[in-house]
C-alpha positions as protocol buffer text, in pm:
chain_id: "A"
residue {
  index: 1
  type: MET
  ca { x: 13127 y: 2028 z: 13343 }
}
residue {
  index: 2
  type: ASN
  ca { x: 13231 y: 2261 z: 13619 }
}
residue {
  index: 3
  type: CYS
  ca { x: 13141 y: 2626 z: 13666 }
}
residue {
  index: 4
  type: ILE
  ca { x: 13310 y: 2893 z: 13872 }
}
residue {
  index: 5
  type: ALA
  ca { x: 13078 y: 3099 z: 14089 }
}
residue {
  index: 6
  type: VAL
  ca { x: 13074 y: 3349 z: 14372 }
}
residue {
  index: 7
  type: ILE
  ca { x: 12814 y: 3311 z: 14643 }
}
residue {
  index: 8
  type: GLY
  ca { x: 12746 y: 3635 z: 14828 }
}
residue {
  index: 9
  type: ALA
  ca { x: 12572 y: 3615 z: 15165 }
}
residue {
  index: 10
  type: ILE
  ca { x: 12454 y: 3865 z: 15423 }
}
residue {
  index: 11
  type: LEU
  ca { x: 12400 y: 3735 z: 15774 }
}
residue {
  index: 12
  type: GLU
  ca { x: 12156 y: 3963 z: 15956 }
}
residue {
  index: 13
  type: ASP
  ca { x: 12234 y: 3822 z: 16301 }
}
residue {
  index: 14
  type: PRO
  ca { x: 12567 y: 3636 z: 16278 }
}
residue {
  index: 15
  type: LYS
  ca { x: 12564 y: 3519 z: 16639 }
}
residue {
  index: 16
  type: ASN
  ca { x: 12252 y: 3313 z: 16567 }
}
residue {
  index: 17
  type: SER
  ca { x: 12327 y: 3192 z: 16214 }
}
residue {
  index: 18
  type: GLN
  ca { x: 12703 y: 3174 z: 16166 }
}
residue {
  index: 19
  type: GLN
  ca { x: 12759 y: 2827 z: 16315 }
}
residue {
  index: 20
  type: ARG
  ca { x: 12499 y: 2662 z: 16090 }
}
residue {
  index: 21
  type: PHE
  ca { x: 12629 y: 2869 z: 15796 }
}
residue {
  index: 22
  type: ASN
  ca { x: 12985 y: 2746 z: 15862 }
}
residue {
  index: 23
  type: ASP
  ca { x: 12866 y: 2386 z: 15899 }
}
residue {
  index: 24
  type: LEU
  ca { x: 12705 y: 2400 z: 15554 }
}
residue {
  index: 25
  type: ILE
  ca { x: 13019 y: 2547 z: 15399 }
}
residue {
  index: 26
  type: ALA
  ca { x: 13223 y: 2267 z: 15556 }
}
residue {
  index: 27
  type: ALA
  ca { x: 12981 y: 2007 z: 15416 }
}
residue {
  index: 28
  type: PHE
  ca { x: 13052 y: 2143 z: 15065 }
}
residue {
  index: 29
  type: ARG
  ca { x: 13428 y: 2187 z: 15116 }
}
residue {
  index: 30
  type: GLY
  ca { x: 13497 y: 1987 z: 14799 }
}
residue {
  index: 31
  type: ILE
  ca { x: 13375 y: 2275 z: 14583 }
}
residue {
  index: 32
  type: VAL
  ca { x: 13479 y: 2570 z: 14803 }
}
residue {
  index: 33
  type: LYS
  ca { x: 13795 y: 2739 z: 14676 }
}
residue {
  index: 34
  type: GLY
  ca { x: 13802 y: 3048 z: 14896 }
}
residue {
  index: 35
  type: ARG
  ca { x: 13607 y: 3257 z: 15143 }
}
residue {
  index: 36
  type: MET
  ca { x: 13617 y: 3615 z: 15264 }
}
residue {
  index: 37
  type: GLY
  ca { x: 13411 y: 3749 z: 15551 }
}
residue {
  index: 38
  type: ILE
  ca { x: 13366 y: 4104 z: 15670 }
}
residue {
  index: 39
  type: PRO
  ca { x: 13196 y: 4166 z: 16006 }
}
residue {
  index: 40
  type: PHE
  ca { x: 12982 y: 4474 z: 16056 }
}
residue {
  index: 41
  type: ASP
  ca { x: 12962 y: 4451 z: 16433 }
}
residue {
  index: 42
  type: ALA
  ca { x: 12791 y: 4788 z: 16486 }
}
residue {
  index: 43
  type: GLU
  ca { x: 12506 y: 4680 z: 16255 }
}
residue {
  index: 44
  type: ASN
  ca { x: 12501 y: 4318 z: 16382 }
}
residue {
  index: 45
  type: ARG
  ca { x: 12562 y: 4189 z: 16029 }
}
residue {
  index: 46
  type: ALA
  ca { x: 12830 y: 4005 z: 15836 }
}
residue {
  index: 47
  type: VAL
  ca { x: 12901 y: 3987 z: 15464 }
}
residue {
  index: 48
  type: ILE
  ca { x: 13059 y: 3672 z: 15326 }
}
residue {
  index: 49
  type: ALA
  ca { x: 13180 y: 3592 z: 14973 }
}
residue {
  index: 50
  type: ILE
  ca { x: 13251 y: 3229 z: 14884 }
}
residue {
  index: 51
  type: THR
  ca { x: 13425 y: 3128 z: 14561 }
}
residue {
  index: 52
  type: VAL
  ca { x: 13324 y: 2782 z: 14441 }
}
residue {
  index: 53
  type: GLU
  ca { x: 13399 y: 2552 z: 14149 }
}
residue {
  index: 54
  type: GLY
  ca { x: 13167 y: 2262 z: 14078 }
}
residue {
  index: 55
  type: ASP
  ca { x: 12880 y: 2148 z: 13867 }
}
residue {
  index: 56
  type: LEU
  ca { x: 12573 y: 2367 z: 13865 }
}
residue {
  index: 57
  type: ASP
  ca { x: 12372 y: 2119 z: 14074 }
}
residue {
  index: 58
  type: GLU
  ca { x: 12630 y: 2133 z: 14356 }
}
residue {
  index: 59
  type: ILE
  ca { x: 12648 y: 2512 z: 14346 }
}
residue {
  index: 60
  type: ASN
  ca { x: 12269 y: 2541 z: 14348 }
}
residue {
  index: 61
  type: ALA
  ca { x: 12240 y: 2291 z: 14633 }
}
residue {
  index: 62
  type: LEU
  ca { x: 12478 y: 2494 z: 14850 }
}
residue {
  index: 63
  type: THR
  ca { x: 12313 y: 2823 z: 14759 }
}
residue {
  index: 64
  type: GLY
  ca { x: 11967 y: 2683 z: 14833 }
}
residue {
  index: 65
  type: LYS
  ca { x: 12066 y: 2544 z: 15172 }
}
residue {
  index: 66
  type: LEU
  ca { x: 12238 y: 2867 z: 15275 }
}
residue {
  index: 67
  type: GLY
  ca { x: 11937 y: 3071 z: 15164 }
}
residue {
  index: 68
  type: LYS
  ca { x: 11703 y: 2864 z: 15382 }
}
residue {
  index: 69
  type: LEU
  ca { x: 11887 y: 2962 z: 15699 }
}
residue {
  index: 70
  type: PRO
  ca { x: 11696 y: 3221 z: 15905 }
}
residue {
  index: 71
  type: GLY
  ca { x: 11845 y: 3568 z: 15872 }
}
residue {
  index: 72
  type: VAL
  ca { x: 12064 y: 3480 z: 15573 }
}
residue {
  index: 73
  type: SER
  ca { x: 12025 y: 3641 z: 15229 }
}
residue {
  index: 74
  type: VAL
  ca { x: 12212 y: 3478 z: 14939 }
}
residue {
  index: 75
  type: LYS
  ca { x: 12282 y: 3559 z: 14574 }
}
residue {
  index: 76
  type: THR
  ca { x: 12505 y: 3369 z: 14333 }
}
residue {
  index: 77
  type: ALA
  ca { x: 12691 y: 3485 z: 14024 }
}
residue {
  index: 78
  type: VAL
  ca { x: 12794 y: 3201 z: 13791 }
}
residue {
  index: 79
  type: SER
  ca { x: 13056 y: 3231 z: 13520 }
}
residue {
  index: 80
  type: ALA
  ca { x: 12907 y: 3215 z: 13172 }
}
residue {
  index: 81
  type: LYS
  ca { x: 13202 y: 3000 z: 13063 }
}
residue {
  index: 82
  type: GLU
  ca { x: 13207 y: 2638 z: 13179 }
}
residue {
  index: 83
  type: ASN
  ca { x: 13531 y: 2478 z: 13287 }
}
residue {
  index: 84
  type: HIS
  ca { x: 13579 y: 2160 z: 13085 }
}
residue {
  index: 85
  type: GLU
  ca { x: 13849 y: 2016 z: 13311 }
}
residue {
  index: 86
  type: THR
  ca { x: 13752 y: 1718 z: 13523 }
}
residue {
  index: 87
  type: LYS
  ca { x: 13745 y: 1736 z: 13902 }
}
residue {
  index: 88
  type: GLN
  ca { x: 14024 y: 1565 z: 14087 }
}
């Protein structure tokens, strides 16, 4: 069963972490439904929200890999209601 979740990330030094961050998002493109990024250039930070739909293992795998990147803080909010539709 699929869940809908939002992964929130703060990149403390985007110039050094954004490429690897983007590569991981691309590797999980099958579950990524949308993304919004806000740069805070004066503070040398970026805030990114990623909406995903997938099984909990996939969502946790992406969250875990993003959280292991240096300078990246990640939190995930998962919908309490599971989506019973099958993935296409």
